[in-house]
C-alpha positions, 0 to 999 in steps of 0.5 A: 826832438819831434814828439812822434820820433820818441818812443815810450821809453825815450819819453820816459828817459827824457823826463829822468834827465829833467834835473827840475822834474821830480815826484811820485808814483801811486798805482792801484791796479793793474801793477805799477806799469808806468813806474816800470817804464821809468825805471826800465828807461834808466837814471830814475833815481832822479825822477822818482821819489817814491813808488806805493802800490796800496792794493789792500783795500785796509791799507789803502783806506788808511792811506787815502782814506775811504771811498764808495768805490775805489775806481773812481775819481774821488779815489784818484783826487785823494791819492793826488791829494795825499801824494803831493802834499806829502812830496811837498812838505817834506821836500819843498825846504830842501829841493823847492828853489830848483824843482817842479814837483808832481804826483802821479796816480792811477786806479785801475781795474783790468778785464776780469776772468769769466766777464765781458766788461772792459778793464776801465780806471782812473789816471791823473797827475799833478804838477807844477809847470814852473819852479814854486808855482802853484800845481795843475791837474790833468785827470782822466778816465780811460776803458781799456780795450785789450782782451788780455790782461797783460795787454791791458796792463801795457797800455796803461803804462804807455798811457801813464807815461804819455801823460806825464810826459804831455804834462810837461812838454805840451801843457801850453797846448791842450790839443797836442797833450790830447793826441798825445796821449795815444801816442804808440797805441794802436786804434782800438786798444784806449778810449779815453771818455773824460778829461778835466784840466784845472790850474794856472796853466790851464786858465785859458782852456775850457774843459768842454772843448777837451771833450769835443776834442776827444770825440774829434780825434776819435779817441772816444765816441761820446762825451756827457756834461751835467746840467752845470756844464761839467764834463762827467764820466758816463758810467758815474753819471748813468749808472743803473739810471734810466735814460730819457734822450732826445737828438737835435741840432738844437741851433737854437733849441726851440719851444717844440723842442721842449715840448717833445721833451716834456710829453716824452718824459711825462710818458716815460715816467708813467713806464713801470720799470722807470716809476720812483727813480730819477731818469737822466735826461739829456739832449744829444748833438752828434758830430754831423750836427756840429760840423760846418764846411768840416769845421767846428765853430767852438763859439757855437758849439758853446752856445748849444751847450750853455742853453741846453744846460741852462734848461736843465738838461744833460748834453751828450756829443757823440759820434754815433750817426745811428740810433741802435749805436747810441742805444748801445752806448747807453746800455754799456752803463745801464740795464733800466728802461731807456727812452728816445723822443724823436719827431716824424722826419727822424722816425722816417729816417731811421726807416732808410735802408740805406744807412744799414748797408754795412751790416750783414742783416741790414735794417733789421739787424739794426732795429734789433740791436735798436730794441734789444733791451728796454728801448723805447721810441717815442714820436712827437707829432708834425703839422703836416705843412711843417714837412716842407721845412725838413726837405733835408731828411731824404726820407721826408722828401721820398714822402712828399714826394709820394704824397704830394708837393705839400703832402695833400695825401697826409692827414693835417697832424701826422703821427706815428699812428696814421704815418705812411711807410714804405710797402714792404716795411708796413708789417715790420712797423705794425709789429713795432707799434703794436709790441709798444717800441714805438709809441705817439706821444700824448698831450702835446701843445698845437701852439707851438707844433708849427715852430721849426728850427730851420725858420727860426735861424732864417729869422735870427739870420735876418735879425727878425725879432719873430724869432724870440717867440719861438724859443724858451725865454732863458734860451732868448736872453742868453742868444741876445746877451751874446749876440749868438747865431749871427744876431745883433743886439746892443749891450 
């Protein structure tokens, strides 16, 4: 039967009628909504070895051990370890020769009365893809977006059934599995912002590509990788931490990108609200910067992430073309200072009113959202002659039309202090500058400022060795070793 024809009830029944599948359901928070679907489908005795719901913290700690937080990846792993181990220990001898065992677990907090916070939780399944085989894991984190608790519980139940069904019927195609998690769930009810696959069934699966699929398929607006390249849940990485981020294509990352971030970080750390704290420093790539002719080159994507990770950065892949949406994303997880580093080209671009026509308040509403709380823009200067490399930005093109083909009407070094904006926006710009929402970077390295990413890509495409002096040594080594971005080097 085709997956799209299966209701949630039918999916649960299909699992129940499979004589090989047998396991445990352990659920904390939001009721036992997943197990309930399997019981209601019928023939559950063929599938369900045990259900358990250890709500009380003392009972939960006694069974699974203590965790810093009960709705966490650590607690989910402890639940899967305990339940699958117990299942295998007690039943492997009696039915291991004809059974594919599983343990499903979730630990969830639904929306609380009187708060604006969304429900959220961790779900996972440990399962044998084949009889007697080593187990596989699928772990995910979700946000429950329904307004009513009972609706969030219903969403959780459907998601859990989709996960169990997908584990057994779609594990050979993880991209299809990801899409199937949203079967019978209307858009806006659920977001999955982290997913992790492990085990023999997923040896060829790169979790970074699966995280990319979450954004590409519209199941979340942003995913986050730590400097080790691991997919991490944003609330765990960003919780109560200052954040400094720079946006770019990083194809490839250049010395000017690093100088921009170094300058921004130095000034960011001088802020009284940041001093004494360790910020999350991230490079962000939007989906628009990944797409080529409407498609994402996976090798190109992984190359950019690998290089940025090698340089010690977190990496964010987002579907937030507007900066105010990016700031709102961070604000969901932290109340600490947020710094955004950008060049003159990006600063000019955010003053383009055409990007905010969908907002009732236009540009003013967008800026209100962007600068609502503790957000500051750190602006890296640009040499006047380098502006021509950024003509793809409509705002740069307009500036050059006003000031001459090579920007003759501008200072040799264009900074946040001498930037020309449209006459009707000058007072707004002055207000943002005077109140230090927008600050000019200091201590920049003028020797690297002439580097432009577009020019470096031209040199790479021509196999011109001049590109190597424009990128950090760590990046150059990876590019040459893996023949990235069209280069060809002997192995």
